[in-house]
N, C-alpha and C positions, 0 to 999 in steps of 0.2 A: 825327455830331457829334463823337464822341470821336476819330475818325480825323483830322478837320480840326484839332482842337486839338493832337493829337500831331504832325501834320505841321507846323503853325505853330510849335510849340515847337522841333521839330528844326531847322527852317530858321533860326529866330532864334538858336539856339545855334551853328550852323555859320557864320552870317554875322558873329557877334560879333568874332572875331579879325581878320577882314578889315577891318572898320571901325575897329578899334583900332590898326592898323598905325602905327608911328611915322614921322615925316618922314625919318628917316635909315636906315630899314630897307633891307636889300639887301647885296650883296657889295661889299667894299672891298679895295683893294690898298694896303698900307702900306709905305712905304720908310723904313728906319731908318738914321740917320746917327750914328756914334759920334763924340763930340767929346772924350771924356775916358776913359781907361782902356784895358785890354787885351782888350776884348770883340771878337768877330768884327766885322770892318769891313764896313759897309754891306750890307744885305740887304733883300729884299722878301718880305713874307708876306701871306697872305689872312686877312681876318676877315669874319664874317657878323654883321649886326645884325638881330635879329628882335624887334619890338615894344620896341625900345630895349635889349634884352639883347645883350651882345657875346660872341661866341665865336670862338675860333681855328678857321679853316676849312682848315687844312693837314693834312699827313699825320703830323706828329710829335704825340706825346701831350702836349699843352699845355692847361692849364685856364685859362679866363678868368673872372674874377669882377669884375663891374662893369656899369655901364649908361651909355648916352648919354641925356641929358635931351632933352626936346622943343626946348630952346633950343640944343642941339648940344654943350653942355659934357659932358665925360666924364672919369671917373676909373675906371681899371681896373687890375687886377693879373693878370699872366700868370705862371703857375707851372708849372714842369717839375721834377719830383723835388724837390731841396732848394733850387733856385734860383728867384728871382722877380724880376719887372720891374714897377715901378710906372709907370703912364702917365697923363698928364693932357693936356688940350687941348680942342680944339673942332672940330666938323664943321659945315660950312655949305654948303648946296647940294650940289655934287658933289665937294667937296674939304675938306681939314682939315689940322690940324697941331698940334704941341705938343712937349712934352718927356717924357723918360723917364729913369729911374734904375734901376740894378741894384746894390744895396748889397753883395751877396755877392761881386761881382767888382770893386767900386769903379769902375763905369763909368756914364757918362751921355751923353746926346745929345738929338737932336731927331728928330722924325718928321713925315712928310707923307703924306697919303692922298688917294686919288681913288676915286670911286664907279665901279664897273664897270657 
């Protein structure tokens, strides 16, 4: 009896995160367009969304703080050393877009994303 209870508990604990996955979870490719300022012009970078939490999925040491809601709205800050970029927008289905600002460099622009 105890073995069945332990097995049932273990299965329910491991199944929880799978059931809790957000609608926007997965790998995304984000294209950044600079519209103002002297930031690097146009580049593409990867992000990963896990249960709504956003993280940078590239090879540079960048920290992402923020989430995407079930409705697709997002606000996130990407930080590398002393510089940060604030991003807002929305994901819907397999695409998304919005705006970004980098106050320390006086840059701003727009972004668009597609789910891989």
